N, C-alpha and C positions, 0 to 999 in steps of 0.2 A: 578409497572411494569418497570419503567425507571431504577430503581436500578438493577432489575433482568437482563435486557438486557445489561446494562453496564458491570456487573460482568461477564456474559457469553462471551461477545465480547472481553474484555480485557484478559481473561484467554486464549482464543483462540490465540490471538496475541502473548502472551508470549511463546507459544510452536509451533508457526507457522512453523518455518523452519523444525522442526522435524516431522510434521504431514501432509506434502503436499501429500505424497503417502502412501497408505496402501492397505490391501487386499480388495477384492470385497465383496459386501454385498448382492448379489443375486437379487437385484432389476433390472428391465428392464431399461437400460440406455436411457437418452434423445436422440432424433433422431440426434442431431447435435454433439454428443460426439463420441469419437473414438470407433471403434468396440471392442477393447480390452482395453478400457480406465482404467487407474489407478483410484482408489477411495480413497478419504481421509477418515480419521476417522469419519468425520461428514456425510459421505455418499454422498459427491459431486463427480460427474464424470467429468473427464477432457473433455473440448470441443475440437473437432477436430482442431488441430493447423492451418489447412488451412482456418478455419473460424475465430478463435481468437487464438493468439499465446500462451497465458498463462491464461486460464480461466477455472473455475470449476463450475458446476451447479448441483442442485439436479435433480434426474431422471425425475420428473414431472414438470420441470421448466416452469413457465408461469407467466409473469409479466403483463398480459393484465388487471388484476383487480386492479392494483395499480395506483392511480392518484396523490398521495402526497408523499413527502419524509420528513423524520425527521432526522436531522443530530445529530449524537452522538459525544461525545468528542473524540478527536484524541489521538494517542499514538505514541511515538518514542522509538525505542529500538536500543541501540548501541552495536556494536561488542565489546567484551571484549579484549582490547589491553593492553598488559603489559607496564609498565613504561620503557622508553628508558634508556639503560645503560649509565653511565657517560664515559665509555670507548670510545675514539674518533673513533676507527675502527668500533665498534659496531654501533655507531651513524651514521656513513657514510653508513652503510648497511641497516639502518632502513627505511621502506617504509610507515608504518602505525604508527600513533601517537595518544596516548590517549587524550581525551578531559576532561578538568576539569569540575566540577559540574556547574560552572557559564556558561561555553560555552554550555553545554548540555541543561540547562534550556533556554538559549537564542535560541537554535535551536528548542526546543520544542515550544517555543512561536511563532517563525516564522512560523512553520508548522501549528500550531493551527490557527493563524490569516489568513494564506493563504487559508486554507481549508474553514474556516468560511466565508471568503469573496467570495469564488468561488460558493458555492452551492445555496445561495439565488438568484443567477442570472440564475439558471437552468430553461430553457424554457420548457422542456418536462414535468415537474412536478410542482405542487403547493408546496411551502415550508411550512412546518407544524410543530407544536410542540404539541405532544399528541399521543395517541394510538387509532387506529381504524383499521378496517379490510382492508381498502384500502391504508394504510400507509406503506411505505417501509423505513426501518431504514438503514441509510447510515453511514459508518464509514471508515475513511482513516488512514492507518498506514505508518510510515517509519520503516523498519525493517533492521537489520544488517547494520546500518549506520557506515561508516568508514571514518575517516579523514586522509588525507595524507598531512596535513598542519603542517610543523615542527614548533616548538615553537621558538620564537625570543628571544634569550638571548645574553648576552655580548660575550660568547664564543661559540655560536652554529655554526657559520659559514654558516648558511642556508640563501639563498637569494631568491630561487624560490621554488614553490610547483608544482609538476607534477601530473596531474590528481587528483585534491585535494579532491574530494568527490565521494563516491559511496553509493548506498542504494537500497533496494527493496521497491517499492511503492505498497501497498496492499489496494485494495478496497474490503470491505465486505458488503453484502446486507442481511438484515434479515426482516422477517415478524414482524411487530410491535406488533401484537396481540399475537403471539406465541413465539417470539424470535428465531424462527427457521432460521438457516442459509440457504439461498437459492442460493447464488452465491459468488464467490471470483475471483478476478483477481490479478495477480502478474506481476510487471514490474521491471526489473533490470535497473537502470540508473547509468551512470558514467559521472562525470564532467571532461572532457578531456581538456588537454592543459597544457602549461607551463606558470605559472603566478607568479608574484612577491608576495612573502609571505605577505607583508604588505597590498596588495590590495585584496587578496582573500576574506577576511571577508566581505568587502564592496559589493562584487559581489554575495555573498551567498544568500542574500535576493531575488534577481531576480531568482536565480537558484531554490530556494524553491517554488517560485510562479509557475515556469514551472512544477515542480513536482506535485503541487496541480492540475494543469490543466490536468495532466494525469488521475486523478481520474474522473473528469467530462467527459472526452473523453471515458473512459471505461464504465461509467454509461450509456452513450448514446448507445454504442455498445451492452452492455448487454441488454438494454431495447429493442433494435431492435431484438436481438437474442430471447428475451422472448416474441416476438409478440405484444409488446405494441405500439400503435399509428399507426400501419400500418398493412396491410395484411401479414400474416406469409409467409416467403419465401418457395420455393418448398421443400427444404431439411427438413423443420420443419413440413410438413404436416403429 
């Protein structure tokens, strides 16, 4: 079952940007969703933005039966950025820079460690490894990661990096017994400011920790939205 869940979740992440919106599926939408909500390929309806800015849930969304969470492996997907031309004028106009394989693996490791450190401290659920009817599978992705950190070379001429990082932070929740996707949240984040190129890499670890914190915040919000741990709000009756 673990292998099945992992395969499904990672395949969704790989096509996430292309499948946020799709045609309707004829099901009655969840009460908190927009009246004319867009529906994803998986049948998730968008939650009314006045309730949550960027969240999608299945029509019969209900988390009241889940008491435990199981954390699945994370994934990081990078924007495809072409190599910078050696032409000085072209380099001066470049805003996005490709990351080499070593830097990509480093960022994947930071994200994995940050997420794995975050969820065992979750107060609302018991942390669990296994499959059961009351287990909610949690997985966090970084999608469309972009670096604006120029490489430091003898002739680069770069000293500062402006707004060095951006990424979409994605939380997906699945039923452990069926692997059915029940909810997704998406948050776009930008690291803003003008920083010295040599110091950006040292500050990135703290930034990734803050990105991982977004996942736990969204889990709490989605849990409240799903009626878990408290009386359902008026709009969900």
